[in-house]
C-alpha positions as CSV (number, residue, x, y, z in Angstrom):
1,M,0.0,0.0,0.0
2,L,1.3,3.5,-0.9
3,D,2.5,5.5,2.1
4,P,2.0,9.2,1.3
5,A,4.4,10.1,4.2
6,K,7.4,9.0,2.2
7,F,6.8,11.9,-0.2
8,R,8.4,14.9,1.5
9,D,7.9,18.6,0.8
10,L,9.9,19.9,-2.2
11,D,13.2,21.4,-1.1
12,P,16.1,21.2,-3.7
13,G,18.1,23.6,-1.5
14,P,19.6,26.9,-2.5
15,R,20.7,27.1,-6.1
16,V,22.5,29.7,-8.2
17,L,21.7,28.8,-11.8
18,M,24.8,29.8,-13.8
19,G,24.5,27.1,-16.4
20,P,23.1,27.4,-20.0
21,G,19.5,27.6,-18.7
22,P,17.2,27.8,-17.0
23,S,18.3,31.0,-15.3
24,G,17.2,32.3,-11.9
25,V,13.6,33.5,-11.4
26,S,12.8,36.5,-9.3
27,D,10.4,36.5,-6.4
28,R,8.2,38.9,-8.3
29,V,7.8,36.4,-11.2
30,L,7.2,33.5,-8.8
31,R,4.5,35.5,-7.0
32,A,2.9,36.2,-10.4
33,M,2.9,32.5,-11.2
34,S,1.0,31.8,-7.9
35,T,-1.9,34.1,-9.0
36,P,-5.1,32.1,-8.8
37,C,-5.6,30.0,-12.0
38,I,-8.4,31.2,-14.3
39,G,-10.0,29.7,-17.4
40,Y,-8.4,29.9,-20.8
41,L,-11.4,31.9,-22.2
42,D,-11.6,34.3,-19.2
43,P,-11.8,37.9,-20.3
44,Y,-9.2,38.8,-17.7
45,L,-6.8,36.3,-19.3
46,F,-7.4,37.9,-22.7
47,K,-6.3,41.2,-21.3
48,I,-3.1,39.7,-19.9
49,M,-2.5,37.9,-23.3
50,D,-2.7,41.2,-25.1
51,E,-0.3,42.8,-22.6
52,T,2.1,39.9,-22.9
53,Q,2.2,40.3,-26.7
54,E,2.8,44.0,-26.5
55,L,5.7,43.5,-24.1
56,L,7.1,40.7,-26.2
57,R,7.1,42.9,-29.3
58,Y,9.0,45.5,-27.4
59,V,11.7,43.0,-26.4
60,Y,11.9,41.4,-29.9
61,G,12.0,44.8,-31.5
62,T,9.1,44.2,-33.9
63,A,5.7,45.3,-34.8
64,N,4.7,41.9,-36.0
65,P,1.1,41.1,-35.0
66,Q,1.9,37.4,-35.0
67,T,4.2,37.5,-31.9
68,L,3.2,35.2,-29.0
69,P,4.5,32.6,-26.6
70,V,3.9,29.0,-27.8
71,S,3.1,26.5,-25.0
72,G,6.3,24.5,-24.8
73,T,10.0,25.0,-24.2
74,G,12.5,26.5,-26.7
75,M,12.4,23.4,-28.9
76,A,8.6,23.9,-29.4
77,G,9.5,27.4,-30.8
78,M,12.0,25.9,-33.1
79,E,9.5,23.3,-34.3
80,A,6.8,25.9,-34.6
81,V,8.8,28.2,-36.9
82,L,10.0,25.3,-39.1
83,V,6.8,23.3,-39.3
84,N,4.8,26.3,-40.4
85,L,7.3,27.5,-43.0
86,I,8.8,24.4,-44.5
87,E,7.1,22.1,-47.1
88,P,8.4,18.9,-48.6
89,G,11.0,19.8,-51.3
90,D,11.7,23.3,-50.1
91,K,15.4,24.1,-50.4
92,V,16.5,25.2,-46.9
93,L,20.1,26.4,-46.1
94,V,21.0,25.9,-42.4
95,C,24.1,27.5,-41.0
96,V,25.6,25.2,-38.4
97,N,28.2,26.5,-35.9
98,G,27.1,24.4,-32.9
99,F,24.7,21.9,-31.4
100,F,21.5,23.8,-32.0
101,G,22.3,24.4,-35.7
102,I,22.3,20.6,-36.0
103,R,18.9,20.5,-34.3
104,L,17.6,22.9,-37.0
105,C,18.9,20.4,-39.7
106,E,17.3,17.5,-37.9
107,I,13.8,19.1,-37.9
108,A,14.2,20.4,-41.5
109,Q,15.0,16.9,-42.7
110,R,12.0,15.4,-40.9
111,L,9.8,17.9,-42.7
112,G,11.1,16.7,-46.1
113,A,13.2,19.8,-46.9
114,D,15.9,19.7,-49.5
115,L,18.5,20.5,-46.9
116,V,21.8,22.3,-47.6
117,R,24.0,22.3,-44.5
118,L,26.7,25.0,-44.3
119,D,29.1,24.2,-41.5
120,F,31.3,26.6,-39.5
121,P,33.8,25.8,-36.7
122,W,32.3,25.3,-33.3
123,G,33.1,28.3,-31.2
124,R,33.1,30.8,-34.1
125,A,30.4,33.0,-35.5
126,I,28.6,32.4,-38.8
127,D,30.4,34.3,-41.6
128,P,27.9,36.3,-43.6
129,E,30.3,36.3,-46.6
130,V,30.5,32.5,-46.7
131,V,26.7,32.4,-46.4
132,R,26.4,34.9,-49.3
133,G,28.5,32.7,-51.5
134,K,26.5,29.6,-50.7
135,V,23.2,31.4,-51.2
136,K,24.3,32.4,-54.7
137,E,25.4,28.8,-55.4
138,V,22.2,27.0,-54.3
139,G,19.4,29.5,-54.3
140,P,17.5,28.5,-51.1
141,G,14.0,29.6,-50.3
142,I,14.8,29.7,-46.6
143,V,18.0,30.4,-44.7
144,A,18.2,29.6,-41.0
145,G,20.8,30.2,-38.3
146,V,21.4,30.5,-34.6
147,H,22.0,34.1,-33.3
148,A,23.4,33.0,-29.9
149,E,24.7,29.5,-30.1
150,T,24.1,28.1,-26.6
151,S,26.5,25.2,-27.0
152,T,29.5,27.4,-27.7
153,G,28.9,31.0,-26.6
154,A,29.3,32.4,-30.1
155,C,27.3,35.3,-31.3
156,S,26.5,35.7,-35.0
157,D,25.6,38.9,-37.0
158,L,21.9,38.8,-37.7
159,A,22.0,41.7,-40.1
160,G,24.8,40.2,-42.1
161,L,23.0,36.8,-42.3
162,S,19.7,38.5,-43.3
163,Q,21.4,40.6,-46.0
164,A,23.1,37.6,-47.5
165,A,19.9,35.6,-47.6
166,K,17.7,38.3,-49.0
167,E,20.0,38.7,-52.0
168,A,18.3,35.5,-53.2
169,G,14.9,36.5,-51.9
170,A,15.1,33.8,-49.2
171,L,13.2,33.9,-45.9
172,V,15.5,34.4,-42.8
173,L,14.8,32.3,-39.7
174,A,16.7,33.0,-36.5
175,D,17.2,31.0,-33.3
176,C,17.1,33.7,-30.5
177,V,16.7,31.3,-27.6
178,T,19.7,32.6,-25.6
179,S,19.9,36.2,-27.0
180,L,16.4,37.5,-26.4
181,G,16.5,39.9,-23.5
182,G,20.2,39.8,-23.1
183,I,21.5,41.5,-26.3
184,K,19.8,43.3,-29.1
185,V,17.8,41.1,-31.5
186,G,16.1,43.8,-33.5
187,I,13.8,41.7,-35.6
188,D,12.4,44.5,-37.8
189,E,15.7,46.4,-38.0
190,N,17.6,43.3,-39.1
191,G,15.0,42.0,-41.5
192,I,14.3,38.7,-39.8
193,D,11.2,37.0,-41.1
194,A,10.6,34.5,-38.2
195,A,12.3,33.8,-34.9
196,Y,11.9,31.9,-31.7
197,S,13.2,32.0,-28.2
198,G,12.6,30.5,-24.7
199,S,11.2,31.9,-21.5
200,Q,13.9,30.5,-19.3
201,K,17.0,32.2,-20.5
202,C,17.6,36.0,-20.4
203,I,13.9,36.7,-19.8
204,S,14.3,34.8,-16.5
205,A,10.8,33.2,-16.4
206,P,10.2,29.6,-15.7
207,P,10.7,27.1,-18.5
208,G,7.6,26.2,-20.5
209,L,6.9,29.0,-23.0
210,S,8.6,29.7,-26.3
211,P,8.0,33.2,-27.7
212,V,7.8,33.3,-31.5
213,T,7.4,36.0,-34.1
214,F,6.4,35.9,-37.7
215,G,6.7,38.8,-40.2
216,K,4.7,39.6,-43.3
217,R,6.8,37.5,-45.7
218,A,6.6,34.5,-43.4
219,L,2.8,34.8,-43.1
220,E,2.6,35.0,-46.9
221,K,4.6,31.8,-47.2
222,M,2.2,30.1,-44.8
223,E,-0.8,31.3,-46.7
224,A,0.7,30.0,-50.0
225,R,1.4,26.5,-48.7
226,K,0.3,23.6,-51.0
227,T,0.2,21.2,-48.0
228,K,-1.4,21.4,-44.6
229,I,0.9,22.4,-41.7
230,P,1.8,18.9,-40.4
231,S,1.5,19.8,-36.7
232,F,-2.0,20.7,-35.4
233,Y,-0.7,21.9,-32.0
234,L,1.9,24.2,-33.5
235,D,-0.2,25.5,-36.4
236,M,0.1,29.2,-36.2
237,T,-2.9,29.8,-38.4
238,I,-5.0,28.3,-35.6
239,L,-3.0,29.6,-32.7
240,G,-3.1,33.1,-34.2
241,N,-6.9,33.0,-34.0
242,Y,-6.7,32.2,-30.2
243,W,-4.1,34.9,-29.5
244,G,-5.8,37.3,-31.9
245,A,-9.2,39.1,-31.9
246,K,-11.2,36.0,-32.7
247,R,-10.2,34.2,-29.4
248,M,-11.0,30.8,-31.0
249,Y,-10.2,27.9,-28.6
250,H,-7.1,25.9,-29.6
251,H,-5.7,24.3,-26.5
252,T,-5.7,24.8,-22.7
253,L,-3.1,27.6,-22.2
254,P,-0.7,27.2,-19.2
255,V,-2.3,30.2,-17.6
256,N,0.1,30.6,-14.7
257,L,3.1,30.4,-16.9
258,V,1.7,33.2,-19.0
259,F,1.2,35.2,-15.8
260,A,4.9,34.6,-14.8
261,F,6.2,35.3,-18.3
262,R,4.2,38.6,-18.5
263,E,5.7,39.7,-15.2
264,A,9.3,38.8,-16.3
265,L,8.7,40.8,-19.5
266,R,7.4,43.7,-17.4
267,M,10.6,43.7,-15.4
268,V,12.6,43.8,-18.7
269,A,10.6,46.8,-19.7
270,E,11.1,48.5,-16.4
271,E,14.9,48.1,-16.6
272,G,14.9,49.2,-20.2
273,L,16.5,47.2,-23.0
274,E,19.7,49.3,-23.3
275,A,20.3,49.2,-19.6
276,R,19.7,45.4,-19.6
277,F,22.1,44.9,-22.5
278,A,24.7,47.1,-20.7
279,R,24.4,45.0,-17.5
280,H,25.0,41.8,-19.4
281,K,28.1,43.2,-21.2
282,L,29.6,44.6,-18.0
283,T,29.1,41.4,-16.1
284,H,30.5,39.4,-19.0
285,R,33.7,41.6,-19.0
286,A,34.2,41.1,-15.3
287,L,33.7,37.3,-15.6
288,V,36.2,37.0,-18.5
289,A,38.7,39.2,-16.6
290,G,38.5,36.9,-13.6
291,V,38.7,33.7,-15.7
292,E,41.8,34.9,-17.5
293,E,43.4,36.1,-14.3
294,M,43.0,32.6,-13.0
295,G,45.0,31.3,-16.0
296,L,42.1,29.9,-17.8
297,S,41.0,30.7,-21.4
298,M,37.8,31.3,-23.3
299,L,36.7,29.2,-26.3
300,V,35.3,32.0,-28.5
301,P,37.4,34.9,-29.8
302,K,36.7,38.2,-28.1
303,A,34.8,39.9,-31.0
304,E,32.4,36.9,-31.4
305,R,31.5,36.2,-27.8
306,L,28.1,36.3,-26.3
307,P,27.9,38.2,-23.0
308,M,25.4,35.9,-21.4
309,L,26.8,32.4,-22.2
310,N,30.5,31.9,-21.7
311,A,32.4,28.8,-22.8
312,I,35.5,28.3,-20.7
313,K,38.1,25.8,-21.8
314,I,38.6,23.1,-19.1
315,P,42.3,23.2,-17.9
316,E,44.5,20.2,-18.0
317,G,44.2,18.0,-14.9
318,A,40.6,19.1,-14.2
319,E,37.8,16.5,-14.4
320,D,34.7,18.1,-15.9
321,A,31.9,16.2,-14.1
322,K,33.8,16.2,-10.8
323,V,34.2,20.0,-10.8
324,R,30.6,20.6,-11.7
325,T,29.4,18.2,-9.0
326,A,31.7,19.9,-6.4
327,L,30.4,23.3,-7.3
328,L,26.8,22.1,-7.0
329,K,27.3,20.2,-3.7
330,G,29.6,22.6,-2.0
331,F,28.3,26.0,-3.2
332,G,24.8,25.4,-4.6
333,L,26.2,26.6,-7.9
334,E,25.2,25.1,-11.3
335,I,27.2,25.4,-14.4
336,G,26.9,23.4,-17.6
337,G,29.2,21.0,-19.5
338,G,29.9,20.9,-23.2
339,L,27.6,19.4,-25.8
340,G,28.4,17.3,-28.8
341,D,32.0,17.9,-30.0
342,L,32.7,20.1,-27.0
343,A,31.7,17.5,-24.4
344,G,34.4,17.3,-21.7
345,K,36.3,20.2,-23.3
346,V,34.4,23.3,-22.0
347,W,32.3,24.6,-19.1
348,R,29.3,26.7,-20.1
349,V,28.7,29.5,-17.6
350,G,25.5,31.5,-18.0
351,I,25.0,35.0,-16.7
352,M,21.5,35.5,-17.9
353,G,18.8,37.8,-16.7
354,E,18.2,37.5,-12.9
355,V,21.6,35.9,-12.2
356,C,23.6,38.5,-14.2
357,N,25.2,40.4,-11.3
358,R,28.5,41.1,-9.4
359,R,27.6,38.8,-6.5
360,N,27.2,35.7,-8.6
361,V,30.3,36.4,-10.7
362,T,32.3,36.8,-7.5
363,L,30.8,33.6,-6.0
364,F,31.6,31.6,-9.2
365,L,35.2,32.7,-9.5
366,A,35.9,32.1,-5.8
367,A,34.1,28.7,-5.8
368,L,35.9,27.5,-9.0
369,Q,39.3,28.5,-7.6
370,S,38.5,26.5,-4.4
371,V,37.3,23.4,-6.3
372,L,40.2,23.4,-8.8
373,T,42.8,23.9,-6.1
374,A,41.3,21.1,-4.1
375,Q,41.6,18.8,-7.1
376,G,45.3,19.7,-7.6
377,V,44.9,22.2,-10.5
378,K,47.0,25.3,-10.0
379,V,45.0,28.5,-10.7
380,G,45.2,32.0,-9.6
381,S,42.5,34.2,-8.0
382,G,40.1,35.9,-10.4
383,V,38.1,37.9,-7.9
384,E,40.2,41.0,-7.8
385,A,40.3,41.3,-11.6
386,A,36.5,41.0,-11.8
387,T,36.1,43.5,-9.0
388,A,38.3,46.0,-10.8
389,V,36.0,45.8,-13.9
390,F,32.9,46.3,-11.8
391,E,34.3,49.2,-9.8
392,G,35.8,50.9,-12.9
393,A,32.5,50.9,-14.8
């Protein structure tokens, strides 16, 4: 017979989430998530949905009406964009410079695309000139790439990618999962036709929503489809009728996640995008100064680094999993390991949204020094170098 007493109250203990995501969630956002649940056709919810879309357009930098959070994590956003815009036989050029570019290829292939994969070194940005040459060679209808490659910490030039693609009249799709809310995305300014992100990175909301945006050319591509969109759940022509004026039922919205997401977006707006971007850049500079003072090195060249996701090369003599376990057990500090080709070669350190501050950088540097020293790896102290960056700002 089941004994309910064996199931104790939830208590994971204190955590500082400095991995590749999720990031920390503020008390304000958690309180918003605990707002009493209401129905998915409640007029009050419709008001909150409208406000959420308005705030999301602000953060994306777009006037696109079709801008909304899909129910699901960042992968749902990736699938939503691709499944609505790709038909069997469409020539799709995917720029791959890390793990999530490969995911784009996987989904495009499953949708029957005529896939052209353009590879770049992991840890480097996508080169728009190389893309331009490939676009001229193959003439794709769609070009897709990752703005902020979470697996490596590399940041690519959205404007350059867009310009290269549009020389052939191709649609431009962008993965903004790690960039949205941390650096400028500028959907309209950069001519991006469709993009997706996640609630749990720089927006600092709980995982479970994936904000997407579709521009005029993307919507025209959807309308001109010869085949049905293969996913009912992610069909934007139906979802748009629920999030738009018609309010036609599609699925049961995760109401409390929307409440939390809206509050997180409100906090972004209160801080202001430029101030938020500056905070991420300053904290990144301090982190890198401390890491390099310790004698460690970064994976990505300086000009191509993301502020919010930092890939640090694992020094000789350090054991990847043991170091991450010691940080978690001893300091309640989570960082990420490498993915794919970078497994066991880098640590991925996130300073996204709520956790992007001086206190957490200081904690990370001191904790990493302690753990590495205990494991016999000789490193210096990075705290003073980081402090100098913060105090000199």
